[in-house]
C-alpha positions as CSV (number, residue, x, y, z in Angstrom):
1,M,-26.6,14.4,55.8
2,T,-29.5,13.6,53.5
3,D,-33.1,14.1,54.7
4,P,-34.8,10.7,54.3
5,D,-38.2,12.4,53.4
6,V,-36.7,14.3,50.5
7,P,-36.3,12.1,47.3
8,T,-33.1,12.2,45.4
9,E,-32.2,11.1,41.9
10,A,-30.9,7.8,43.4
11,S,-34.0,7.2,45.6
12,P,-37.3,8.8,44.6
13,A,-40.1,8.4,47.1
14,V,-42.1,5.2,46.7
15,G,-45.3,6.0,44.9
16,S,-44.1,9.3,43.5
17,L,-44.7,10.0,39.8
18,H,-42.1,8.7,37.5
19,H,-43.4,10.1,34.3
20,L,-46.6,11.1,32.4
21,E,-46.8,10.6,28.7
22,L,-49.3,12.5,26.6
23,W,-50.0,11.6,23.0
24,V,-50.7,14.7,21.0
25,P,-51.8,15.3,17.4
26,D,-49.5,18.2,16.8
27,L,-46.1,17.9,18.3
28,D,-44.8,21.4,17.4
29,R,-47.9,23.0,19.0
30,A,-47.6,20.8,22.1
31,R,-43.8,21.6,22.4
32,R,-44.6,25.3,22.4
33,E,-47.6,25.1,24.8
34,W,-46.3,22.5,27.3
35,G,-42.7,23.9,27.0
36,W,-43.8,27.3,28.1
37,L,-45.9,26.1,31.0
38,L,-43.5,23.5,32.3
39,G,-40.6,25.9,31.9
40,R,-42.4,28.5,34.0
41,L,-42.9,25.8,36.6
42,G,-39.2,24.9,36.8
43,Y,-39.1,21.9,34.5
44,Q,-36.0,21.6,32.3
45,P,-35.9,20.1,28.8
46,F,-35.0,16.4,29.3
47,Q,-35.3,14.3,26.1
48,D,-35.9,15.0,22.4
49,W,-36.5,12.7,19.5
50,P,-38.3,13.0,16.2
51,E,-41.7,12.0,17.5
52,G,-41.5,13.6,21.0
53,C,-39.8,15.4,23.8
54,S,-39.9,15.7,27.6
55,W,-39.3,18.0,30.5
56,R,-38.0,17.0,33.9
57,R,-38.3,18.3,37.4
58,G,-36.6,16.4,40.1
59,T,-37.2,12.7,39.6
60,S,-40.4,13.1,37.5
61,Y,-40.8,14.0,33.8
62,L,-43.6,14.8,31.4
63,V,-43.5,13.5,27.8
64,V,-45.4,14.8,24.7
65,E,-45.3,12.5,21.8
66,A,-46.9,12.2,18.3
67,S,-46.8,8.5,18.3
68,P,-47.3,6.6,15.0
69,A,-49.4,4.1,17.1
70,M,-52.0,6.8,18.0
71,S,-55.4,5.7,17.0
72,G,-57.3,9.0,17.2
73,T,-56.7,12.6,16.6
74,G,-58.0,14.3,19.7
75,H,-58.2,14.2,23.4
76,D,-61.5,14.7,25.3
77,R,-61.1,15.4,29.0
78,L,-64.8,14.6,29.5
79,R,-64.5,11.0,28.2
80,P,-63.0,8.1,30.3
81,G,-59.3,8.6,30.8
82,M,-57.3,11.4,32.2
83,N,-59.4,14.4,33.1
84,H,-56.7,16.8,34.2
85,L,-53.2,17.1,35.6
86,A,-52.8,19.2,38.8
87,L,-49.5,21.0,39.4
88,H,-48.3,23.1,42.3
89,A,-47.8,26.6,40.9
90,G,-46.5,28.6,43.8
91,S,-48.4,31.5,45.5
92,A,-51.8,32.9,44.5
93,A,-49.9,35.7,42.8
94,D,-47.9,33.1,40.8
95,V,-51.1,31.5,39.7
96,D,-52.5,34.9,38.7
97,T,-49.4,35.7,36.6
98,L,-49.4,32.3,34.8
99,T,-53.2,32.7,34.1
100,A,-52.6,36.2,32.6
101,E,-49.7,34.9,30.4
102,A,-51.4,31.6,29.4
103,P,-53.5,32.8,26.4
104,A,-50.4,34.1,24.6
105,H,-49.0,30.6,24.8
106,G,-52.1,28.6,23.5
107,W,-53.8,28.0,26.8
108,T,-57.5,28.9,27.6
109,L,-58.9,29.6,31.0
110,L,-61.7,27.2,31.9
111,F,-64.5,28.2,34.2
112,P,-63.7,31.9,34.0
113,D,-67.0,32.8,35.8
114,R,-65.7,30.9,38.9
115,H,-62.0,31.6,38.6
116,P,-59.9,31.4,40.8
117,F,-62.2,29.4,43.1
118,A,-63.7,26.9,40.6
119,G,-62.5,24.1,42.8
120,G,-64.2,25.6,45.9
121,P,-64.0,28.6,48.1
122,E,-60.8,27.4,49.9
123,H,-59.0,26.2,46.7
124,Y,-57.2,28.9,44.8
125,A,-56.3,27.6,41.3
126,A,-56.4,28.2,37.6
127,Y,-57.9,25.6,35.3
128,L,-56.3,25.9,31.8
129,A,-56.9,23.9,28.6
130,S,-54.3,23.4,25.9
131,S,-55.2,23.6,22.2
132,D,-55.4,19.8,22.2
133,G,-57.9,19.8,25.1
134,F,-55.6,18.7,27.9
135,E,-56.6,20.4,31.2
136,V,-54.0,21.5,33.7
137,E,-54.9,22.7,37.2
138,L,-52.4,25.2,38.6
139,V,-52.8,25.1,42.4
140,A,-51.7,27.9,44.7
141,T,-49.6,26.3,47.4
142,H,-48.3,29.3,49.4
143,G,-50.5,31.6,51.4
144,S,-53.8,29.9,50.4
145,A,-55.5,26.6,50.8
146,A,-54.2,23.9,48.5
147,T,-56.6,21.0,49.1
148,S,-58.1,19.8,45.9
149,T,-61.8,19.1,45.8
150,H,-61.3,16.8,42.7
């Protein structure tokens, strides 16, 4: 019997994320950086075409694309638009491991002076930035508070 609260490929939960598409100036770099992070979080390669690729987990997927329609060359998380993407990352120890591995894969720790509580004293997370300036918040979901203050 299927649990009605658990989405399946045939019936994702209403309101759940279908996909997120990021336009990037350097597809090869984005492939390496995002591929490492998403792979470590359980995403699988999903689509691949000359201008982009995607990774899928469950019924949601994330796309990176170097679109020929892109009008600029850089992302600024401090301007209007997407500030950051927050992803469940497992336990606090899992967040720590990902944080330690991230620099070797092109990611930079943001707010190092407040890490791992940059989101508040009850919120264990790492805030990482890709080479293109996209911010990802890796939230500890097991054994620590996981309520975002953002």
